[in-house]
C-alpha positions in Angstrom: 65.5 130.6 118.0 68.8 132.2 118.2 71.9 130.4 117.1 74.2 129.5 120.0 77.3 131.7 120.1 80.3 130.0 118.7 83.2 129.4 121.0 86.3 131.3 119.9 89.4 129.4 118.9 92.3 129.4 121.4 94.3 131.7 119.1 91.4 134.1 118.9 91.0 134.0 122.7 94.6 134.9 123.1 94.1 137.8 120.7 91.0 139.1 122.5 92.4 138.8 126.0 96.1 139.5 125.6 98.2 142.6 125.6 100.1 141.5 122.5 100.4 144.1 119.7 98.4 143.4 116.5 101.7 142.8 114.7 102.6 140.1 117.2 99.2 138.5 116.9 99.5 138.5 113.1 102.9 136.9 113.4 101.4 134.2 115.7 98.6 133.5 113.3 101.0 133.2 110.4 103.3 131.0 112.4 100.5 128.7 113.4 99.3 128.5 109.8 102.8 127.7 108.5 103.2 125.0 111.2 99.8 123.4 110.3 100.8 123.5 106.6 104.2 121.9 107.5 102.6 119.2 109.5 100.2 118.4 106.6 103.1 118.5 104.1 105.2 116.3 106.4 102.4 113.6 106.4 102.3 113.8 102.6 106.1 113.5 102.4 106.0 110.3 104.5 103.6 108.9 101.9 105.8 110.0 99.0 108.9 108.6 100.8 107.2 105.3 101.3 106.1 105.3 97.7 109.6 106.0 96.3 111.2 103.4 98.5 108.6 100.6 98.1 107.8 100.9 94.4 111.3 100.2 93.1 111.6 97.2 95.5 108.3 95.8 94.3 109.3 96.3 90.6 112.6 94.5 91.3 110.8 91.6 93.0 108.4 91.3 90.1 111.3 91.2 87.6 113.0 88.6 89.7 109.8 86.5 89.9 109.4 86.7 86.1 113.1 85.6 85.6 112.5 82.7 88.0 109.3 81.7 86.2 111.1 81.8 82.9 113.9 79.6 84.2 111.4 77.1 85.6 109.5 77.0 82.2 112.8 76.5 80.4 113.8 73.6 82.7 110.4 72.0 82.3 110.8 72.2 78.5 114.3 70.7 78.8 112.9 67.8 80.9 110.2 67.1 78.2 112.8 67.2 75.4 115.1 64.8 77.2 112.3 62.4 78.1 111.3 62.4 74.4 114.9 61.9 73.3 115.2 59.0 75.8 112.0 57.4 74.5 113.2 57.7 70.9 116.6 56.3 71.8 115.1 53.4 73.7 112.8 52.6 70.8 115.6 52.8 68.2 117.9 50.6 70.2 115.4 48.0 71.1 116.6 45.2 73.4 120.1 46.6 73.9 118.8 49.9 75.2 119.6 49.1 78.8 123.3 48.8 78.0 123.6 52.0 75.9 125.6 54.8 77.3 123.6 57.6 75.5 120.4 56.4 77.1 122.1 56.2 80.5 123.3 59.8 80.2 119.7 60.9 79.1 118.2 59.1 82.1 120.7 60.6 84.4 119.9 64.1 83.1 116.1 63.3 83.5 116.7 62.2 87.0 118.7 65.3 88.0 116.0 67.5 86.5 113.2 65.6 88.2 115.0 65.7 91.6 115.6 69.5 91.2 111.8 70.0 91.2 110.8 70.2 87.6 
């Protein structure tokens, strides 16, 4: 069983059937090789461009998210502290707690923190 003859590439067909000089054919081969390399390199450059554009944006978003999470945790701690202070003030004042201005200010702060989503 003989192997089937391989079909020549288009560039090889041009070389076999044309009247171009060997230097011209060599130039065409080099040109095609360079173009193929440039196309492959161009595809790689698109990936690198996307990488260099997207990565800083992702890092900035993650830093912004961490800052927001830190702010939320700080507000939640402030809410707990004010609720504890209001409970201590109400316990210390006893029956006159409803008329106390300090307790009213604490309750107002607690309400504003609760309404803001903490």
